[in-house]
N, C-alpha and C positions, 0 to 999 in steps of 0.2 A: 981686597974684595970690594966689589962695586956695591954701593948702597945708596939709598935715598937719604937726604938730610931734611927731615921734616921740621917745619917751623910755622907758627901762626902769629899773627898780630891781631890784637883786639884793641883798636883805638878807642880812646875816650870820645864820646859823642854827646852833644847836648840834646839829642832827640830822645825824648822820654819813652818813645815807643819802639825804638830800634836797638838791637845789639848787633854791631857789625863785626864780622870775623873775616880776616884776610889770610889766604894761604901764601906764605912767604918761603915755602920749601924750595929746596934745590933737588931736582929729580935727576937721577942718573939715566941718561939716554939709552944705555945698554940694557936697562931692565924695564919691563912693563910696569905700569902703575895699575894695580887691580884692587878691587874691593875697597875703595876709599870710604871711610866711615868717620863722621863727625858726631861726637856725643857731647851734649851740654846738660849739665845738672844745674838747675836753678836754685837760688838761695832758699833754704828751708825744705828742699826736696831730697829724697834719698835715691831716686832713680833718675836716669838720664833720658833725654829725648834724643833720638838718633836720626841722622840725616845721611843719605847715601846718594849715589848718582841717580838722576842727572843733575841734582842740585850741587853735589860735591864732586868736582872734577879737578885735576891739577890746575893750580892758579886761581881757584875760586875766590870770589868776593861775595859774601852773603850778608843780607840785612834781615835778621831774624826778628819776628814780632811775637806778640802774645798768641796770635793765631797759630803761628808755626810751632809754638811750644805746647799748644793744646790747652792753654789757660784762658783763652778767649774763644768763644764759639759763635757769638752773634756779631753781625755787622763787619765781618772780616773783609778786608779790601776797601772798606769805606771809613772805618774808625779804628784808630790804633789805641788800645789800652796801654797804660804806662807799664813798663817793666820795673820790677823792684830793684832798689839799690841792694847791694850785698855781694857775697862771694859766689861767682859762677865758676864751676869746674868744667873745663873744656878739654876734651881729649880728641886727638886726630890720629888716625892710623890708616895704613895701607897693608895689603897682604904681604906676609903673614901678620895679621892685625895684632896678635898677642905679643909680637916681637918688635915690629916697626911702628912705633907710636911716639907721640909727645903729649904731655898733659900739663895744663896750666891752671892756676887759680887767678881769676880776674876779679878785682874789686870794682864794681860799678858804683859810681858816686854821682850819677847824673842828676837825680832829684835834689840831692844836697847842694850840688853846684848851682842849680836853678835858684834855690833859696838864697844861697850866698850872693849870687849876682843880683837878685832882686833887692837885697839889703843894700848893696853897693849903689843901685839905681836911686834909692831913696835918700842917700846922703847928699848934702849940698857941698860938693867939692869944686873948688876953683883951682886956678893955676898958681895960687900963692899959698903960704902956710895956713893950714886950717885952724879954726878955733879949737881950744882944748877939748871940748865935748866931741867934736868931729874926729879929732886926732885919736881920742880914746876909742872911738868906734872903729876907726881904721886899724888901730893896734889889735883890737879884739878880732876883727875880721882876718887880719894877717895870721894871728894865732890859730884861728879856726882852719884857715887854708893849710897851714903847716901840719895840723892834726890830720887833715884829709890826705895830704901827701904822705905823711908818715904811715897812715893806715894802708895806703896803696903799696908802699914799700914793704911793709911787714907781710902783706898778703902775697904780692906778686914777686918780690925779689928775695925776701928772707924766708919765704915759705912758712909763715907763721899766721895762718888765717884767724885763729882765735884772738891773738893779740891785736891783729889788724882790725878785727871787728870791734874790739873794745875801744880802740882809738877812734874808729869811725863813729861809734855810738856816742862817745864823749863829744866829738865835734858836732853831732846832731843836737845833743843836749845844749851846747853853747849857742847853736843857731836858734833853738827854741827860746832861749833866754833873750837873745837879741831881738827876736820878732815880737816878744811880749810887749804890747803897747801900754799895759796898765801896771807892769812890774817896775820896780826901781832897784 
């Protein structure tokens, strides 16, 4: 039986104000694509924001902002409010929508990665072996990066969003400790 093979890609981006979603589906040319529907549930929300055509057509690439999600209402088009880190539930379907769909959990870690890279920028790193204090910070940053990667794996691959968010929150706690300038 002929069918569409739906697939989405949600690439990690360093843009704090954009969530990019790319349609990577393979559509059967013998069947029409009707009623495309993209539903995105933001972290902490219980309902989804829905997008249909003309925004969502086969092969779409969308850059969604806080304005698109309805969580920003002022200065849309001129200022991008940051989107939260956390688990985004993304569902894409075509007619019949209750049968032909895919659903993903995406862990957005953009703000955490900004903080991570900012700490890296502050380190005095050269092309030779670093002094012990810098090496210790690099080891700690490597651990934080692995916690972030593990969190993404738990959410997106293992389908364990609660466990993934626990790992993510722990990584953020470690970032907080590293950024504390008066702590020892």
